[in-house]
C-alpha positions in Angstrom: 14.7 11.5 -20.6 14.6 14.8 -18.9 12.0 16.1 -21.5 10.4 12.9 -20.8 10.2 12.8 -17.0 9.3 16.4 -17.4 6.5 15.7 -19.3 5.1 13.1 -17.0 5.2 15.3 -13.9 3.2 18.2 -15.5 0.8 15.3 -16.7 0.2 14.2 -12.8 -0.9 18.0 -11.3 -3.8 18.0 -13.0 -4.2 14.2 -12.4 -4.3 15.0 -8.3 -6.4 18.1 -8.8 -9.1 15.9 -10.2 -8.7 12.7 -7.9 -8.5 15.7 -4.9 -12.0 16.6 -6.4 -13.4 13.0 -6.6 -12.3 12.4 -2.5 -14.1 15.4 -1.8 -17.3 14.7 -3.6 -17.3 11.2 -2.4 -17.0 12.1 1.5 -20.2 14.7 0.7 -21.9 11.6 -1.0 -21.9 9.9 2.0 -25.1 9.1 3.7 -24.2 11.4 7.1 -23.9 14.7 8.1 -20.4 15.3 9.5 -21.2 17.7 12.2 -22.8 14.6 13.6 -19.3 13.5 14.6 -19.5 15.9 17.2 -22.7 17.1 18.4 -25.4 15.4 21.0 -28.5 14.9 21.2 -29.0 17.8 23.9 -27.7 20.0 21.6 -29.2 22.8 20.7 -29.8 24.1 17.1 -27.9 27.5 17.8 -24.8 25.3 19.3 -25.0 23.1 16.0 -25.2 26.2 13.9 -22.2 27.8 15.4 -20.2 24.4 15.0 -21.1 24.3 11.3 -20.2 27.6 11.0 -16.7 27.4 13.0 -15.8 24.6 10.5 -16.6 25.9 7.6 -20.4 23.4 6.6 -22.5 26.2 6.1 -20.4 27.3 3.2 -21.6 25.8 -0.3 -19.7 23.0 -1.6 -17.7 24.6 -3.9 -16.0 27.1 -1.7 -15.3 24.1 1.3 -13.8 22.4 -1.4 -11.6 25.2 -2.6 -11.2 26.2 1.4 -9.7 22.5 1.8 -7.6 22.0 -1.2 -6.0 25.9 0.0 -5.2 24.7 3.1 -4.1 21.1 1.8 -1.5 23.0 -0.6 -0.5 25.0 2.8 0.8 21.4 4.2 -2.5 21.9 6.6 -4.2 18.8 6.5 -6.7 20.2 8.9 -7.8 18.6 12.6 -9.6 15.7 13.9 -13.6 16.3 14.5 -13.3 13.9 17.2 -9.9 14.0 19.0 -9.3 17.5 18.1 -5.4 16.9 17.1 -3.8 18.4 14.0 -4.1 15.3 11.3 -0.7 16.2 9.5 0.9 15.6 13.1 -1.3 12.5 13.6 0.2 11.3 10.2 4.1 12.3 10.4 4.2 9.8 14.0 2.5 7.1 12.3 3.4 6.5 8.8 6.7 5.8 10.3 5.7 3.5 11.8 3.5 1.3 9.2 7.0 1.8 6.9 8.8 0.3 9.3 6.5 -2.6 8.9 5.7 -2.9 5.8 8.6 -2.2 3.8 10.5 -5.6 5.3 7.4 -7.6 4.7 7.2 -6.6 1.0 10.9 -6.7 0.4 10.7 -10.5 1.7 7.8 -10.9 -0.2 9.4 -9.9 -3.6 12.4 -11.9 -2.9 10.2 -15.2 -2.3 8.1 -14.2 -5.1 11.2 -14.0 -7.8 12.8 -17.5 -6.2 9.8 -19.4 -6.5 8.1 -17.7 -9.8 11.5 -18.3 -11.3 11.9 -21.8 -10.0 8.1 -22.7 -11.0 8.8 -21.4 -14.4 11.9 -23.5 -14.9 9.8 -26.8 -13.8 6.6 -25.7 -16.1 4.1 -28.5 -15.6 6.1 -31.0 -13.3 5.8 -31.6 -9.2 7.2 -28.7 -8.4 5.2 -26.1 -10.2 2.1 -27.5 -9.4 3.3 -27.3 -5.6 4.3 -23.2 -5.8 1.0 -23.0 -7.6 -0.9 -24.8 -5.2 0.9 -23.2 -2.1 -0.3 -19.4 -4.1 -3.6 -20.7 -4.2 -3.8 -21.0 -0.7 -2.5 -18.2 0.6 -4.7 -16.1 -2.5 -7.5 -17.5 -0.2 -6.5 -17.5 3.1 -8.1 -14.4 4.4 -5.3 -11.8 6.3 -8.0 -11.8 9.2 -8.1 -15.4 9.8 -4.5 -16.0 9.6 -3.7 -13.2 11.9 -6.2 -14.3 14.5 -5.0 -17.9 14.3 -1.3 -16.5 14.6 -2.3 -14.8 17.6 -4.1 -17.6 18.6 -1.6 -19.9 18.9 2.1 -17.9 19.3 0.7 -15.2 21.3 -2.3 -17.0 23.4 -1.6 -21.1 23.6 2.1 -21.0 23.4 2.6 -17.3 24.7 6.1 -16.8 23.3 5.0 -13.6 21.3 3.5 -10.0 22.3 -0.2 -9.9 20.8 -0.9 -5.9 20.8 1.3 -2.8 19.9 5.0 -2.2 18.6 6.3 -1.9 22.2 6.1 -3.2 26.0 4.7 -0.5 28.3 8.6 1.1 29.5 10.4 -0.8 26.8 10.2 1.3 24.0 14.3 1.6 23.7 14.6 -2.1 23.4 15.3 -3.3 19.7 14.5 -7.0 21.0 11.1 -6.2 22.6 10.1 -4.6 18.9 11.2 -7.1 17.1 9.1 -9.4 19.3 6.0 -7.5 18.6 7.4 -6.8 14.7 7.5 -11.0 14.0 4.0 -12.1 13.6 2.3 -8.7 11.5 5.4 -9.4 9.6 4.5 -12.6 8.9 1.2 -12.2 8.5 2.1 -9.7 5.9 4.6 -11.7 3.8 2.3 -14.6 3.5 -0.6 -11.9 2.4 1.9 -10.2 0.0 3.9 -12.8 -1.8 1.1 -15.6 -3.4 0.2 -12.8 -6.0 3.6 -11.4 -6.9 4.8 -14.9 -7.5 1.6 -15.5 -9.5 2.6 -12.7 -11.7 6.9 -13.7 -12.1 5.7 -17.6 -13.0 2.9 -16.1 -15.8 6.0 -13.7 -16.6 8.4 -17.0 -17.2 6.3 -18.7 -19.1 5.2 -16.0 -21.7 9.3 -15.3 -21.6 9.6 -19.1 -22.9 7.5 -18.6 -25.9 9.8 -16.1 -27.2 11.6 -16.8 -30.0 15.4 -16.0 -28.5 14.8 -18.8 -26.3 14.6 -21.2 -29.5 17.6 -19.4 -31.0 19.7 -19.8 -27.4 18.4 -23.5 -27.7 19.6 -24.1 -31.5 23.1 -22.3 -30.5 23.4 -25.2 -27.7 23.2 -23.1 -24.9 21.9 -25.0 -21.8 18.3 -23.8 -19.7 20.3 -22.7 -16.8 22.7 -20.6 -18.9 19.3 -19.3 -20.9 17.5 -18.7 -17.3 20.7 -17.0 -16.3 21.5 -14.9 -19.0 18.4 -14.3 -20.7 14.8 -14.6 -19.1 15.5 -13.8 -15.7 16.6 -10.8 -16.7 13.1 -10.0 -18.9 10.8 -11.2 -16.1 12.7 -8.6 -13.4 11.8 -5.8 -15.6 8.1 -6.0 -15.2 9.2 -6.1 -11.5 10.3 -2.7 -11.4 6.5 -1.7 -12.3 5.5 -3.8 -9.6 7.5 -1.9 -7.0 6.3 1.6 -8.2 2.6 0.6 -8.0 3.5 -0.7 -4.4 4.5 2.7 -3.0 1.1 3.4 -1.6 1.0 0.2 0.2 4.2 1.8 2.6 1.1 3.9 4.2 -2.6 2.0 3.7 -1.3 -1.5 3.0 -1.6 -3.3 6.4 -5.0 -1.0 7.5 -6.5 -4.9 8.4 -3.4 -6.3 9.8 -2.3 -2.9 12.1 -5.7 -2.9 13.4 -5.6 -6.4 14.5 -2.3 -6.4 16.1 -2.7 -2.8 17.7 0.4 -1.6 15.2 0.2 2.5 15.7 0.4 3.0 11.7 -2.1 4.4 9.9 -4.6 1.3 10.0 -5.9 1.8 13.7 -5.8 5.7 12.6 -8.2 5.3 9.9 -10.3 2.3 11.4 -11.0 4.7 14.6 -12.0 7.8 11.9 -14.2 5.8 10.1 -16.2 4.5 13.1 -16.4 8.3 14.4 -17.2 9.5 11.2 -14.1 11.9 11.3 -14.2 12.8 7.9 -11.4 15.3 7.7 -9.1 12.1 8.9 -10.7 9.8 6.1 -10.3 12.8 3.6 -6.7 13.4 4.1 -6.0 9.4 4.2 -7.7 8.4 0.9 -6.3 11.7 -0.8 -3.0 10.8 0.3 -3.4 6.9 -0.7 -4.3 8.2 -4.3 -1.9 10.8 -4.3 0.7 7.7 -3.7 -0.8 5.4 -6.3 -0.3 8.2 -8.9 3.0 8.8 -7.6 3.7 5.2 -7.7 3.0 4.8 -11.5 5.0 8.1 -12.1 7.9 6.2 -10.8 7.1 2.7 -12.7 7.4 4.9 -15.5 10.7 6.6 -14.8 12.5 3.7 -13.4 11.3 2.0 -16.8 12.7 4.6 -18.9 16.0 4.4 -17.3 16.2 0.8 -17.5 14.8 0.7 -21.0 15.2 3.5 -23.0 13.7 2.6 -25.9 10.1 3.4 -23.8 11.5 7.2 -23.8 11.7 6.8 -27.4 8.3 5.9 -28.0 7.0 8.3 -25.8 8.8 11.2 -27.5 7.2 10.4 -30.6 
């Protein structure tokens, strides 16, 4: 198993290098000059050239990429062109705020999805199955921003029960109750956004397990439907969920950009949106690279967890 995990980690390194190159290349394909974000129409050409020289933008594409990669490997993500603040410091401040919102929402959605998915699978074709499938269809088709605006209108504006913007009220940064009031609406919006897809996944996995031979064997031995679900189907359905947990890793950073922006939650979302509007390309590249890296690491985590749970995968992988 150690050999398999080591091999998978070694495979990740060239993938990360390729991803970093693609991210850098894509930004340079954008139809604007990065220096446009910090220049004004009244600036002289000499001043603009000095700015290009200061940020290394007068160098060739490959030289810029090598310098950027060298800084990233040393832990320096650079500085925002607009605010002149360190991108690393901003991310270290904002990522925990995003995790505080995303992690509880995703875990809640996962618990709801497993419960509803197994319930729908156990009642295939019945009213409860169609009801759960209908709820999932509504959830999937409903735009997250629209649902967030609806929540703000009802609970923030009309009923005045919950604060609309931010993570804390000014002067109450240490109050858990104040934090919880700000947390409820974005949390609920994300739960509704996450659980329909997961429920559909568990439901279809349950259906596929019901057609397996071992279910017919258990039925022939007189096992009840409840016993078959509790002892066999639920375990086999939950195994692929591990993959979903690993793939959810990127969401801990970039999974709530729209929701965070709407509710003014001080996470990665507003940071990236502001950078995009201001053509702040160092910030955009840093967030894109971080997101892509987490996708690769999420896949790696899924493979490792799968190997731990089912050693047969390791045996097949080493052949």
